[in-house]
All heavy atoms as an XYZ file, in Angstrom:
735
protein
N       0.834     -1.195     -0.004
C      -0.044      0.006     -0.009
C       0.889      1.253      0.025
O       0.553      2.193     -0.688
C      -0.921     -0.029      1.227
C      -1.975      1.002      1.223
S      -3.116      0.636     -0.077
C      -4.247      1.916      0.228
N       1.994      1.242      0.782
C       2.856      2.401      0.809
C       3.484      2.644     -0.577
O       3.667      3.764     -0.944
C       3.971      2.169      1.848
C       3.604      2.383      3.241
C       4.809      2.238      4.103
C       4.555      2.719      5.521
N       5.738      2.632      6.317
N       3.758      1.598     -1.242
C       4.426      1.684     -2.572
C       3.483      2.367     -3.538
O       3.887      3.284     -4.297
C       4.785      0.279     -3.050
C       5.686      0.307     -4.210
C       6.125     -1.087     -4.555
C       7.269     -1.067     -5.543
N       7.729     -2.388     -5.863
N       2.233      2.051     -3.562
C       1.263      2.669     -4.527
C       1.010      4.126     -4.150
O       0.798      4.970     -5.012
C      -0.025      1.899     -4.576
O      -0.667      1.905     -3.344
N       0.945      4.479     -2.870
C       0.770      5.850     -2.421
C       1.978      6.716     -2.817
O       1.813      7.789     -3.351
C       0.560      5.900     -0.922
O      -0.484      5.045     -0.528
C       0.226      7.296     -0.477
N       3.171      6.162     -2.618
C       4.321      6.878     -3.022
C       4.413      7.101     -4.508
O       4.682      8.181     -4.993
C       5.557      6.091     -2.590
C       6.880      6.737     -3.030
C       7.359      7.901     -2.427
C       7.598      6.094     -4.017
C       8.521      8.423     -2.897
C       8.760      6.658     -4.466
C       9.205      7.833     -3.889
N       4.029      6.085     -5.293
C       4.012      6.141     -6.754
C       2.998      7.190     -7.241
O       3.241      8.042     -8.088
C       3.711      4.802     -7.347
C       3.858      4.627     -8.833
C       5.337      4.921     -9.229
C       3.466      3.230     -9.279
N       1.815      7.205     -6.653
C       0.749      8.122     -7.020
C       1.184      9.556     -6.736
O       0.940     10.501     -7.505
C      -0.533      7.767     -6.350
N       1.811      9.761     -5.557
C       2.218     11.097     -5.107
C       3.365     11.606     -6.048
O       3.342     12.776     -6.432
C       2.733     11.087     -3.676
O       1.708     10.542     -2.857
C       3.097     12.491     -3.172
N       4.269     10.732     -6.414
C       5.357     11.152     -7.293
C       4.848     11.558     -8.701
O       5.314     12.491     -9.300
C       6.445     10.088     -7.371
O       5.933      8.932     -7.961
N       3.898     10.757     -9.251
C       3.299     11.120    -10.549
C       2.545     12.419    -10.484
O       2.594     13.276    -11.410
C       2.390      9.968    -11.034
C       3.105      8.836    -11.670
C       2.735      7.557    -11.316
C       4.162      9.040    -12.556
C       3.380      6.480    -11.923
C       4.846      7.946    -13.079
C       4.429      6.674    -12.791
N       1.859     12.699     -9.359
C       1.084     13.937     -9.231
C       2.055     15.140     -9.197
O       1.815     16.104     -9.838
C       0.322     13.852     -7.918
C      -0.545     15.133     -7.663
C      -1.648     15.210     -8.696
C      -1.183     14.987     -6.299
N       3.156     15.008     -8.444
C       4.091     16.123     -8.378
C       4.813     16.333     -9.762
O       5.109     17.473    -10.142
C       5.107     15.865     -7.288
C       4.532     15.933     -5.870
C       5.593     15.561     -4.852
C       3.974     17.332     -5.580
N       5.080     15.248    -10.412
C       5.708     15.321    -11.707
C       4.833     15.972    -12.735
O       5.271     16.841    -13.550
C       6.152     13.920    -12.211
C       6.815     13.819    -13.602
C       8.182     14.563    -13.506
C       6.994     12.428    -14.022
N       3.558     15.710    -12.738
C       2.661     16.283    -13.734
C       2.448     17.742    -13.534
O       2.269     18.471    -14.514
C       1.300     15.519    -13.691
O       0.648     15.762    -12.483
N       2.470     18.230    -12.331
C       2.314     19.657    -12.115
C       3.504     20.461    -12.731
O       3.328     21.503    -13.274
C       2.210     20.045    -10.621
O       3.326     19.533     -9.916
C       0.962     19.435    -10.052
N       4.716     19.908    -12.655
C       5.822     20.564    -13.272
C       5.713     20.570    -14.764
O       6.114     21.561    -15.427
C       7.146     19.843    -12.832
C       7.493     20.035    -11.390
O       7.052     21.045    -10.816
N       8.271     19.165    -10.824
N       5.187     19.564    -15.337
C       5.007     19.460    -16.821
C       3.998     20.501    -17.254
O       4.214     21.165    -18.297
C       4.608     18.113    -17.242
C       5.617     16.985    -17.093
C       5.008     15.624    -17.469
C       6.802     17.253    -17.965
N       2.930     20.706    -16.539
C       1.906     21.678    -16.903
C       2.459     23.085    -16.841
O       2.198     23.974    -17.618
C       0.675     21.543    -16.078
C      -0.148     20.347    -16.367
C      -0.659     19.488    -15.394
C      -0.399     20.027    -17.701
C      -1.393     18.449    -15.674
C      -1.156     18.886    -17.977
C      -1.623     18.100    -16.991
N       3.275     23.354    -15.861
C       3.907     24.690    -15.686
C       4.870     25.013    -16.910
O       4.836     26.124    -17.385
C       4.677     24.745    -14.438
N       5.568     24.004    -17.390
C       6.457     24.216    -18.526
C       5.677     24.487    -19.775
O       6.023     25.309    -20.579
C       7.403     23.052    -18.678
C       8.429     22.952    -17.561
C       9.289     21.704    -17.715
O       9.063     20.933    -18.580
N      10.239     21.598    -16.803
N       4.576     23.770    -19.972
C       3.728     23.979    -21.164
C       3.158     25.394    -21.211
O       3.130     26.010    -22.229
C       2.673     22.937    -21.261
C       3.225     21.515    -21.520
C       1.617     23.224    -22.292
C       2.297     20.355    -21.429
N       2.757     25.909    -20.056
C       2.204     27.272    -19.992
C       3.193     28.274    -20.421
O       2.874     29.224    -21.148
N       4.428     28.129    -20.073
C       5.460     29.095    -20.491
C       5.734     29.028    -21.984
O       5.978     30.059    -22.604
N       5.654     27.900    -22.582
C       5.881     27.731    -24.005
C       4.733     28.344    -24.776
O       4.982     29.032    -25.820
C       6.019     26.217    -24.380
C       7.317     25.674    -23.820
C       5.960     26.034    -25.874
C       7.430     24.146    -23.946
N       3.460     28.253    -24.299
C       2.395     28.808    -25.000
C       2.475     30.350    -25.105
O       2.219     30.980    -26.079
C       1.084     28.431    -24.343
C       0.723     27.008    -24.569
C      -0.539     26.629    -23.810
O      -1.109     27.441    -23.085
O      -1.023     25.492    -24.030
N       2.950     30.946    -23.983
C       3.087     32.415    -23.963
C       4.177     32.885    -24.946
O       3.950     33.853    -25.667
C       3.424     32.869    -22.577
C       2.302     32.644    -21.566
O       1.161     32.547    -22.063
O       2.524     32.638    -20.319
N       5.327     32.156    -24.995
C       6.363     32.622    -25.875
C       5.964     32.376    -27.341
O       6.276     33.217    -28.232
C       7.634     31.890    -25.556
O       7.500     30.542    -25.796
N       5.226     31.311    -27.664
C       4.767     31.054    -28.959
C       3.726     32.142    -29.426
O       3.837     32.592    -30.551
C       4.168     29.662    -29.134
C       3.405     29.479    -30.434
C       5.210     28.564    -28.976
N       2.919     32.567    -28.535
C       1.940     33.655    -28.807
C       2.683     34.935    -29.135
O       2.281     35.674    -30.027
C       1.006     33.821    -27.657
N       3.741     35.247    -28.371
C       4.486     36.493    -28.613
C       5.205     36.427    -29.963
O       5.152     37.387    -30.755
C       5.549     36.708    -27.543
C       4.938     37.052    -26.210
C       5.979     37.169    -25.096
O       7.190     37.114    -25.470
O       5.655     37.290    -23.929
N       5.777     35.318    -30.350
C       6.421     35.150    -31.595
C       5.416     35.223    -32.757
O       5.688     35.878    -33.805
C       7.244     33.839    -31.678
C       8.392     33.852    -30.711
C       7.694     33.522    -33.062
C       9.083     32.526    -30.522
N       4.255     34.650    -32.540
C       3.215     34.679    -33.581
C       2.736     36.095    -33.808
O       2.523     36.553    -34.995
C       1.987     33.841    -33.120
O       0.945     33.947    -34.020
N       2.538     36.907    -32.751
C       2.133     38.302    -32.910
C       3.209     39.116    -33.629
O       2.892     39.933    -34.478
C       1.876     38.902    -31.517
C       0.635     38.381    -30.854
O      -0.210     37.807    -31.601
O       0.512     38.472    -29.656
N       4.487     38.883    -33.348
C       5.550     39.564    -34.045
C       5.553     39.197    -35.501
O       5.643     40.100    -36.351
C       6.918     39.171    -33.411
O       6.875     39.457    -32.014
C       8.036     39.949    -34.058
N       5.377     37.971    -35.856
C       5.324     37.548    -37.277
C       4.201     38.136    -37.966
O       4.254     38.644    -39.134
C       5.377     35.978    -37.422
C       6.682     35.464    -36.883
C       5.111     35.606    -38.824
C       6.778     33.958    -36.844
N       3.030     38.221    -37.311
C       1.820     38.809    -37.933
C       2.022     40.281    -38.243
O       1.513     40.817    -39.199
C       0.594     38.633    -37.060
C       0.040     37.262    -36.991
C      -1.101     37.161    -36.092
N      -1.485     35.786    -35.983
C      -2.261     35.262    -34.992
N      -2.716     36.108    -34.035
N      -2.519     34.045    -34.931
N       2.772     40.983    -37.403
C       3.003     42.405    -37.612
C       4.099     42.638    -38.709
O       4.003     43.654    -39.483
C       3.480     43.069    -36.320
C       2.362     43.163    -35.324
O       1.210     43.159    -35.685
N       2.746     43.174    -34.067
N       5.087     41.783    -38.809
C       6.179     42.008    -39.781
C       5.864     41.425    -41.174
O       6.369     41.990    -42.165
C       7.465     41.356    -39.192
C       7.945     42.100    -37.993
C       8.567     41.357    -40.215
C       9.050     41.499    -37.270
N       5.005     40.434    -41.265
C       4.798     39.790    -42.535
C       4.312     40.668    -43.621
O       4.785     40.580    -44.732
C       3.824     38.606    -42.309
C       3.589     37.755    -43.565
C       4.567     36.962    -44.087
C       2.368     37.787    -44.211
C       4.402     36.228    -45.240
C       2.165     37.123    -45.371
C       3.169     36.256    -45.849
N       3.349     41.616    -43.446
C       2.915     42.447    -44.572
C       4.061     43.327    -45.090
O       4.189     43.567    -46.322
C       1.834     43.285    -43.983
C       1.309     42.506    -42.810
C       2.487     41.761    -42.282
N       4.929     43.781    -44.217
C       6.081     44.604    -44.680
C       7.052     43.805    -45.512
O       7.488     44.264    -46.562
C       6.762     45.194    -43.402
C       5.783     46.144    -42.694
C       8.035     45.963    -43.835
C       6.343     46.558    -41.292
N       7.349     42.598    -45.091
C       8.225     41.728    -45.854
C       7.653     41.345    -47.167
O       8.333     41.378    -48.195
C       8.553     40.441    -45.014
C       9.345     39.466    -45.806
C       9.334     40.833    -43.727
N       6.348     41.109    -47.161
C       5.664     40.753    -48.410
C       5.673     41.944    -49.408
O       5.911     41.756    -50.583
C       4.227     40.305    -48.108
C       3.454     39.785    -49.352
C       4.104     38.502    -49.827
C       2.033     39.531    -48.997
N       5.509     43.141    -48.894
C       5.528     44.320    -49.766
C       6.959     44.506    -50.375
O       7.081     44.872    -51.529
N       7.954     44.256    -49.601
C       9.340     44.412    -50.064
C       9.595     43.331    -51.152
O      10.212     43.613    -52.209
C      10.334     44.263    -48.953
C      10.278     45.501    -48.029
C      11.791     44.132    -49.480
C      11.064     45.385    -46.766
N       9.095     42.101    -50.959
C       9.274     41.016    -51.940
C       8.533     41.410    -53.232
O       9.076     41.191    -54.327
C       8.780     39.705    -51.396
C       9.690     39.175    -50.300
C       8.634     38.662    -52.462
C       9.172     37.990    -49.510
N       7.357     41.946    -53.130
C       6.626     42.366    -54.347
C       7.366     43.458    -55.138
O       7.473     43.457    -56.331
C       5.168     42.954    -54.015
C       4.138     41.915    -54.014
C       3.390     41.634    -52.898
C       3.824     41.234    -55.163
C       2.391     40.708    -52.926
C       2.841     40.313    -55.237
C       2.106     40.009    -54.112
N       7.916     44.414    -54.371
C       8.637     45.490    -54.988
C       9.930     44.968    -55.695
O      10.176     45.416    -56.849
C       9.034     46.552    -53.951
C       9.759     47.795    -54.437
C       8.832     48.562    -55.383
C      10.173     48.682    -53.301
N      10.628     44.137    -55.079
C      11.882     43.563    -55.652
C      11.518     42.754    -56.865
O      12.152     42.814    -57.938
C      12.661     42.758    -54.613
C      13.772     41.957    -55.267
C      13.240     43.659    -53.576
N      10.485     41.924    -56.770
C      10.036     41.126    -57.927
C       9.598     41.967    -59.129
O       9.970     41.649    -60.244
N       8.895     43.025    -58.817
C       8.495     43.919    -59.931
C       9.700     44.626    -60.563
O       9.773     44.813    -61.787
C       7.508     44.941    -59.459
C       6.968     45.852    -60.542
C       6.093     45.408    -61.467
C       7.400     47.148    -60.631
C       5.602     46.181    -62.495
C       6.992     48.011    -61.619
C       6.072     47.496    -62.606
N      10.618     45.033    -59.729
C      11.792     45.783    -60.261
C      12.645     44.785    -61.141
O      13.264     45.238    -62.110
C      12.633     46.359    -59.160
C      12.005     47.504    -58.439
C      12.886     47.979    -57.290
C      11.786     48.681    -59.395
N      12.723     43.525    -60.815
C      13.448     42.553    -61.599
C      12.812     42.375    -62.927
O      13.426     42.055    -63.939
C      13.673     41.253    -60.918
C      14.852     41.221    -59.985
C      14.700     40.975    -58.609
C      16.087     41.455    -60.470
C      15.750     40.934    -57.789
C      17.227     41.407    -59.582
C      17.026     41.166    -58.256
N      11.434     42.459    -62.977
C      10.720     42.167    -64.210
C      10.390     43.450    -65.050
O       9.895     43.298    -66.095
C       9.393     41.452    -63.870
C       9.649     40.057    -63.423
O      10.433     39.323    -64.067
N       8.995     39.665    -62.362
N      10.735     44.609    -64.554
C      10.369     45.850    -65.279
C      11.170     46.063    -66.553
O      10.727     46.680    -67.497
C      10.546     47.059    -64.325
C       9.677     48.237    -64.879
C      11.996     47.472    -64.263
C       9.526     49.286    -63.841
N      12.313     45.369    -66.642
C      13.119     45.444    -67.851
C      12.480     44.874    -69.060
O      12.814     45.177    -70.222
N      11.501     43.921    -68.907
C      10.816     43.331    -69.984
C       9.743     44.331    -70.562
O       9.311     44.052    -71.694
C      10.105     42.059    -69.514
C      11.049     40.974    -69.138
N      11.922     40.339    -69.940
C      11.341     40.477    -67.926
C      12.625     39.451    -69.369
N      12.337     39.523    -68.074
N       9.351     45.317    -69.886
C       8.348     46.199    -70.352
C       8.898     47.453    -71.115
O       8.252     48.019    -71.984
C       7.463     46.743    -69.202
C       6.696     45.629    -68.567
C       6.983     45.125    -67.296
C       5.588     45.052    -69.233
C       6.288     44.147    -66.721
C       4.863     44.001    -68.626
C       5.181     43.582    -67.399
N      10.127     47.886    -70.773
C      10.727     49.054    -71.337
C      12.093     48.751    -71.927
O      12.711     47.791    -71.524
C      10.873     50.169    -70.262
C       9.565     50.520    -69.542
C       9.366     50.096    -68.254
C       8.576     51.218    -70.212
C       8.191     50.405    -67.584
C       7.376     51.518    -69.563
C       7.193     51.127    -68.229
N      12.484     49.571    -72.854
C      13.818     49.436    -73.419
C      13.801     48.864    -74.778
O      12.788     48.679    -75.450
N      15.034     48.561    -75.289
C      15.182     48.099    -76.659
C      14.611     46.681    -76.902
O      14.010     46.395    -77.893
C      16.669     48.084    -77.082
C      17.282     49.490    -77.127
C      18.767     49.405    -77.472
O      19.264     48.284    -77.769
O      19.449     50.450    -77.314
N      14.849     45.844    -75.866
C      14.374     44.439    -76.039
C      13.123     44.181    -75.239
O      12.968     43.142    -74.643
C      15.509     43.506    -75.557
C      16.755     43.617    -76.389
O      16.690     43.855    -77.624
N      17.901     43.510    -75.720
N      12.171     45.107    -75.348
C      10.956     44.961    -74.555
C      10.063     43.855    -75.176
O       9.902     43.782    -76.383
C      10.149     46.266    -74.480
O       9.742     46.655    -75.769
N       9.476     43.020    -74.307
C       8.590     41.965    -74.721
C       7.443     41.907    -73.724
O       7.602     41.399    -72.651
C       9.386     40.642    -74.756
C       8.540     39.506    -75.293
O       7.393     39.726    -75.792
O       9.020     38.300    -75.325
N       6.289     42.429    -74.106
C       5.168     42.545    -73.241
C       4.664     41.177    -72.741
O       4.348     40.979    -71.609
C       4.009     43.352    -73.837
C       4.288     44.808    -73.978
S       4.464     45.557    -72.369
C       2.892     46.278    -72.231
N       4.640     40.221    -73.674
C       4.134     38.870    -73.309
C       5.027     38.237    -72.324
O       4.545     37.668    -71.317
C       4.034     38.027    -74.582
C       3.419     36.693    -74.305
C       3.329     35.849    -75.563
C       2.809     34.500    -75.264
N       2.793     33.589    -76.424
N       6.305     38.340    -72.497
C       7.250     37.754    -71.554
C       7.178     38.426    -70.200
O       7.217     37.801    -69.100
C       8.662     37.795    -72.123
C       9.713     37.063    -71.320
C      11.064     37.121    -72.063
C      12.079     36.279    -71.306
N      13.385     36.386    -72.045
N       7.111     39.790    -70.180
C       7.006     40.497    -68.969
C       5.742     40.177    -68.207
O       5.759     39.951    -66.974
N       4.566     40.152    -68.874
C       3.309     39.866    -68.238
C       3.303     38.453    -67.699
O       2.738     38.169    -66.628
C       2.134     40.107    -69.156
C       1.817     41.552    -69.479
C       0.732     41.637    -70.543
C       1.449     42.328    -68.206
N       3.880     37.517    -68.419
C       3.944     36.090    -68.002
C       4.751     35.960    -66.711
O       4.313     35.302    -65.781
C       4.522     35.242    -69.135
O       3.766     35.370    -70.258
C       4.535     33.776    -68.691
N       5.901     36.602    -66.687
C       6.743     36.500    -65.490
C       6.082     37.241    -64.266
O       6.193     36.711    -63.155
C       8.117     37.154    -65.760
C       8.942     36.256    -66.600
C      10.344     36.765    -66.643
N      11.186     35.807    -67.431
C      12.458     35.829    -67.453
N      13.123     36.737    -66.815
N      13.099     34.971    -68.174
N       5.457     38.337    -64.515
C       4.792     39.019    -63.408
C       3.603     38.159    -62.908
O       3.385     38.057    -61.693
C       4.260     40.414    -63.850
C       3.334     41.031    -62.790
C       5.464     41.368    -64.071
N       2.868     37.564    -63.793
C       1.755     36.668    -63.405
C       2.233     35.485    -62.583
O       1.665     35.154    -61.543
C       1.005     36.231    -64.611
C      -0.227     35.329    -64.377
C      -1.286     36.118    -63.576
C      -0.790     34.827    -65.680
N       3.330     34.888    -62.997
C       3.892     33.709    -62.275
C       4.340     34.193    -60.932
O       4.096     33.491    -59.903
C       5.071     33.065    -63.119
C       4.462     32.347    -64.301
C       5.858     32.139    -62.221
C       5.544     31.885    -65.254
N       4.978     35.347    -60.847
C       5.419     35.871    -59.561
C       4.255     36.120    -58.605
O       4.283     35.779    -57.473
C       6.226     37.148    -59.766
C       6.682     37.776    -58.526
C       7.709     37.260    -57.783
C       6.032     38.951    -58.030
C       8.131     37.897    -56.664
C       6.459     39.575    -56.899
C       7.479     39.033    -56.152
N       3.145     36.710    -59.140
C       1.982     36.993    -58.357
C       1.354     35.658    -57.836
O       0.931     35.578    -56.709
C       0.994     37.871    -59.104
C      -0.378     37.911    -58.452
C       1.539     39.266    -59.280
N       1.280     34.702    -58.699
C       0.686     33.393    -58.330
C       1.520     32.719    -57.224
O       0.985     32.200    -56.262
C       0.559     32.449    -59.527
C      -0.478     32.818    -60.578
C      -0.409     31.912    -61.760
C      -1.879     32.781    -59.889
N       2.850     32.764    -57.361
C       3.698     32.126    -56.361
C       3.565     32.859    -55.042
O       3.387     32.270    -53.941
C       5.163     32.046    -56.830
C       5.324     31.048    -57.941
C       6.074     31.663    -55.694
C       6.650     31.038    -58.650
N       3.653     34.191    -55.057
C       3.527     34.947    -53.798
C       2.152     34.815    -53.183
O       1.979     34.811    -51.975
C       3.942     36.390    -54.030
O       3.108     37.014    -54.976
N       1.100     34.743    -54.012
C      -0.271     34.532    -53.539
C      -0.377     33.198    -52.830
O      -1.097     33.062    -51.808
N       0.279     32.162    -53.361
C       0.236     30.886    -52.731
C       0.980     30.908    -51.336
O       0.488     30.353    -50.366
C       0.964     29.849    -53.627
O       0.327     29.836    -54.911
C       0.923     28.461    -53.030
N       2.097     31.646    -51.315
C       2.798     31.768    -49.979
C       1.960     32.443    -49.040
O       1.871     32.080    -47.839
C       4.145     32.494    -50.251
C       4.803     32.857    -48.942
C       5.050     31.657    -51.079
N       1.269     33.528    -49.431
C       0.373     34.274    -48.494
C      -0.757     33.377    -48.016
O      -1.122     33.427    -46.864
C      -0.165     35.539    -49.192
C      -1.281     36.198    -48.383
C       0.914     36.513    -49.408
N      -1.311     32.609    -48.899
C      -2.412     31.691    -48.544
C      -1.991     30.684    -47.538
O      -2.685     30.446    -46.547
N      -0.845     30.071    -47.759
C      -0.288     29.097    -46.857
C      -0.041     29.706    -45.514
O      -0.329     29.167    -44.408
C       0.964     28.377    -47.422
C       0.551     27.521    -48.603
C       1.673     27.583    -46.344
C       1.735     26.991    -49.391
N       0.633     30.924    -45.517
C       0.910     31.639    -44.261
C      -0.348     31.973    -43.526
O      -0.405     31.792    -42.310
C       1.760     32.839    -44.559
C       2.140     33.579    -43.280
C       3.173     33.112    -42.530
C       1.452     34.707    -42.935
C       3.485     33.783    -41.338
C       1.805     35.446    -41.816
C       2.832     34.952    -40.991
N      -1.371     32.460    -44.237
C      -2.639     32.823    -43.548
C      -3.278     31.625    -42.919
O      -3.830     31.661    -41.819
C      -3.580     33.445    -44.561
O      -3.012     34.612    -45.096
N      -3.209     30.468    -43.590
C      -3.763     29.235    -43.027
C      -2.976     28.821    -41.794
O      -3.601     28.397    -40.805
C      -3.710     28.123    -44.109
C      -4.138     26.759    -43.570
C      -5.434     26.496    -43.245
C      -3.167     25.801    -43.314
C      -5.815     25.247    -42.694
C      -3.546     24.533    -42.798
C      -4.859     24.332    -42.492
O      -5.225     23.114    -41.966
N      -1.688     28.921    -41.823
C      -0.833     28.519    -40.647
C      -1.109     29.445    -39.500
O      -1.038     28.939    -38.348
C       0.609     28.490    -41.044
C       1.032     27.355    -41.992
C       2.475     27.515    -42.367
C       0.771     26.001    -41.428
N      -1.382     30.656    -39.724
C      -1.674     31.587    -38.593
C      -2.953     31.268    -37.893
O      -3.059     31.383    -36.662
C      -1.693     33.014    -39.116
C      -0.257     33.561    -39.294
C      -2.414     33.961    -38.137
C      -0.172     34.948    -39.706
N      -3.966     30.761    -38.657
C      -5.228     30.428    -38.070
C      -5.219     29.171    -37.170
O      -6.099     29.017    -36.354
C      -6.288     30.252    -39.141
O      -5.932     29.182    -40.001
C      -6.496     31.547    -39.937
N      -4.181     28.368    -37.356
C      -4.049     27.165    -36.539
C      -3.707     27.587    -35.103
O      -2.775     28.330    -34.857
C      -2.971     26.188    -37.070
C      -3.403     25.683    -38.454
C      -2.814     25.027    -36.098
C      -2.356     24.833    -39.100
N      -4.483     27.117    -34.174
C      -4.253     27.450    -32.731
C      -3.273     26.454    -32.184
O      -3.393     25.224    -32.329
C      -5.560     27.442    -31.972
C      -5.289     27.713    -30.503
C      -6.549     28.377    -32.540
N      -2.257     26.951    -31.466
C      -1.215     26.092    -30.914
C      -1.772     25.362    -29.669
O      -2.430     26.005    -28.875
C       0.021     26.899    -30.559
C       1.055     25.984    -29.897
C       0.602     27.465    -31.773
């Protein structure tokens, strides 16, 4: 009987320590998530600007090709839209 009481008491004390550690992790994950939510639109805007500047040469100049320029811009927009969609879905998941 003493052995089972000791075992039950030790498991009870061990589990309270585990719950305390999980609570600290949730708070830090929430802070990191809030930071990413605030920074993500700025980073996305910079990526759009850089992508457009790399593709602007196809629209102007001696070797301008509208079809090639529009195709590259469209592919860039589709890829970045997919990244935004995946990121938005990941943000909605509750930890």
